[in-house]
C-alpha positions in Angstrom: 4.1 6.1 -5.5 5.2 7.8 -2.2 8.4 7.8 -0.1 9.3 8.7 3.2 12.1 10.8 4.7 14.1 9.2 7.3 12.4 10.0 10.8 9.3 11.1 9.0 6.2 8.5 10.0 4.9 6.6 7.1 1.4 8.2 7.3 3.2 11.5 6.6 4.6 10.0 3.3 4.8 12.4 0.2 4.6 11.7 -3.3 7.8 11.2 -5.0 8.7 13.7 -7.7 7.7 12.5 -11.0 11.0 13.2 -13.1 12.3 13.3 -16.7 14.4 10.0 -16.2 10.7 8.4 -15.3 9.1 9.8 -18.5 11.9 8.5 -20.5 11.4 5.0 -19.2 7.8 5.4 -19.7 8.8 6.6 -23.4 10.7 3.7 -24.3 8.2 0.9 -22.8 4.9 2.4 -24.0 5.9 3.7 -27.2 9.4 2.7 -28.0 12.0 5.0 -29.6 12.3 6.2 -33.3 15.9 5.0 -34.9 18.1 7.9 -34.6 16.7 9.4 -31.5 18.6 9.8 -28.3 16.4 9.9 -25.6 19.3 10.1 -23.0 20.3 13.5 -24.4 18.7 16.6 -23.3 15.4 16.2 -24.4 13.3 18.4 -22.0 12.5 21.3 -24.3 12.7 19.0 -27.7 9.2 18.9 -29.1 7.6 15.5 -28.8 7.1 15.7 -32.7 10.7 15.8 -33.0 11.7 12.9 -30.9 9.2 10.9 -33.3 6.2 10.9 -30.8 2.9 12.4 -32.5 -0.2 13.0 -30.5 -1.4 9.5 -30.6 1.7 8.3 -28.8 1.9 11.2 -26.4 -2.2 9.9 -25.5 -0.5 6.4 -25.1 2.1 7.9 -22.7 -0.6 9.7 -20.7 -2.4 6.1 -20.5 0.7 4.4 -19.2 1.2 7.1 -16.5 -2.4 7.0 -15.4 -2.0 3.0 -15.0 1.5 3.3 -13.3 1.3 6.4 -11.2 -2.7 6.6 -10.9 -2.3 10.1 -12.4 -5.3 10.9 -14.9 -4.2 13.6 -17.4 -7.2 14.7 -19.4 -7.2 14.0 -23.3 -7.9 17.8 -24.0 -4.5 18.7 -22.1 -2.3 16.1 -23.0 -3.0 16.5 -26.8 -1.6 20.1 -26.3 1.8 18.9 -24.4 4.7 19.9 -26.7 7.9 18.6 -24.7 8.7 16.4 -22.1 9.3 19.4 -19.6 5.8 20.4 -20.1 4.4 16.6 -19.4 6.7 16.1 -16.1 5.3 19.4 -14.9 1.9 18.6 -15.7 2.4 15.0 -14.1 3.9 16.8 -10.9 1.1 19.3 -10.8 -1.5 16.3 -10.6 0.6 14.4 -7.9 0.5 17.4 -5.7 -2.9 17.9 -6.0 -3.4 14.4 -4.9 -4.4 12.9 -8.2 -1.8 10.1 -8.2 
């Protein structure tokens, strides 16, 4: 997914940063939300386990990110992700590397 800055030629489009809101949307769509969990709150540094997302759910999130953004996330790295903030950092790093 790319965007252009006004006045920037389309061939110089830069990838749009992946945000916590993007991750929230994917969490809701791909895995769902456990009762009593508020994804709209400050979840950046809350562990996925505490949000009701086990390692299998995080792998499913990674698959959704790959399908939607074209960003492959290695399974061995994904299973080590503990928080949404770390996931967003990893996805943005992969986008910056041109893997998305």
